Phi, psi and omega in degrees: 000139175250126179248118185243138181198154173295325178265102187289338182303302178299326178296317178297319179298315180295315179299321179296320178296320179295316179295322179296331179274003177100002180267176176253132182204145174228153177250135184233135172284136185202130167255108188291351178274356182253115184306311185296326179288319179297312181295323178293322180294317178297315181298319180291321179301317180291320181297318185271333184251349172106322182193170179240118180250330190222137171237125172243105180270097187233015176295137182198160174208162179239136173227035181304132178191169172295148188305315185289347178265350180281134179261167175301321180295322177300310181300311182297322181297317180294310183296314182295321182289310187280317184269301180298319180300316179295319179298312182297319180295315180295318181296316180295322182288330185275357176290177186287070177245132173059212182279156184288335181286131182216135172258125183235126179230139180236133176278121175258196181204120173286169179299151186250238191276141183292340180279354178253073190301307180294326178297320177304313183292323177297313180294323178298314178300318181293322180296313181295319179294322178296319179298316180296322181292337178282331188301311179299322181294314186289332182275328185264339184262349180302324182293345176263008181077025181256120177271137179230122179220162176239139176248126184244099180286149170271223179284112179245131181282103182222174174300327183291315179291327176294319179296326177296317178298317180295320181295325181267006178058045177244135177297127186295322179294323177293319178301315179295319180298318178293322178295319181300326180297336182259354184262123182306323181280358175057042170202156175275158181280158176244156180309326181296329179298319178288317181300323181297320179291318178297320179301321177293315184294333180263006179264167178294336180297340181253023187298342180251019178249118179204152179072026185248150167250116185251120182273132175243080192224012180074012181166177182291142176225155180222000000 
């Protein structure tokens, strides 16, 4: 397994855990908005690990804020990371590397908190754009045995959501409490909740699942 991230520290930790459990893993530095870095990462993963079977495009960041507080850089960072990054990763993975069968999953994002009005619209635009970007792949690549799905997390307790609270000067525990009131399962999600769904989608048990957006949000989302 190749784990790629701009922050190499967590990638190294994850790779070390996989190796300790008996697996093969490497950590790669990667800015998904840079074509040359994405293609180099895919090439290195294949060179060191032998082939490419699965792509999970999950690079993401949040810049939720009121509209007048959002900068051009904020907007560009979100769009380039989530949309361009997913496109570059999918394009690099779909080239003639390894075996033709490929499982491809992209993390999308449902709307988040009602107090982040501009953030809601940004995330909504990104979700719709992500869905549209999946449509050509899922319809044209199925004949090659390539499954394409999107995973849409709800409120997940991560460093990213905590950083969003800090940036907006909101108490993180209060943010979670407010989110729980709107979540049918009455808890916020954990990274493992998302990982479990991705693990299913990249397994043989999901070989007849393609072209779907699966919400991991503690309840139905639309």
